[in-house]
C-alpha positions as CSV (number, residue, x, y, z in Angstrom):
1,X,356.4,298.4,253.4
2,X,359.0,296.9,255.6
3,X,360.9,293.3,255.6
4,X,357.7,291.8,256.9
5,X,355.2,292.4,253.9
6,X,358.3,291.4,251.3
7,X,358.3,287.8,253.4
8,X,354.6,287.2,253.6
9,X,354.2,288.3,249.7
10,X,357.3,285.8,249.3
11,X,355.2,282.9,251.1
12,X,352.1,284.3,248.9
13,X,353.7,283.7,245.5
14,X,355.4,280.5,246.7
15,X,352.1,278.9,247.4
16,X,350.1,281.4,244.7
17,X,353.0,281.5,241.6
18,X,350.8,283.2,239.4
19,X,350.7,285.9,241.9
20,X,354.2,286.8,240.6
21,X,352.9,287.9,237.3
22,X,350.0,289.9,238.6
23,X,351.1,293.3,238.3
24,X,348.4,294.1,240.2
25,X,349.3,291.7,243.5
26,X,350.2,294.2,246.7
27,X,349.9,293.6,250.6
28,X,348.0,296.4,251.5
29,X,348.0,295.7,255.1
30,X,348.7,293.8,258.0
31,X,346.7,290.8,258.6
32,X,344.0,291.0,261.7
33,X,341.6,288.1,263.0
34,X,338.7,291.7,261.7
35,X,338.8,291.5,257.8
36,X,338.6,288.8,255.2
37,X,340.6,289.8,252.0
38,X,339.0,287.3,250.4
39,X,335.3,288.7,251.3
40,X,336.5,291.8,250.7
41,X,337.7,291.5,247.1
42,X,334.2,290.0,246.2
43,X,332.3,293.1,247.6
44,X,331.2,291.2,251.1
45,X,332.1,293.7,253.9
46,X,328.7,292.8,256.3
47,X,330.1,289.0,257.2
């Protein structure tokens, strides 16, 4: 992924420092108003 994703990843790690040690943490797509990654993480795809 490009520099944009690296900058976002760095910002997220600053906000959530434990992400730096999480080997499963990755950014998989660009942000969109139609997508809610927190809901997806909890398998809520209908709202």
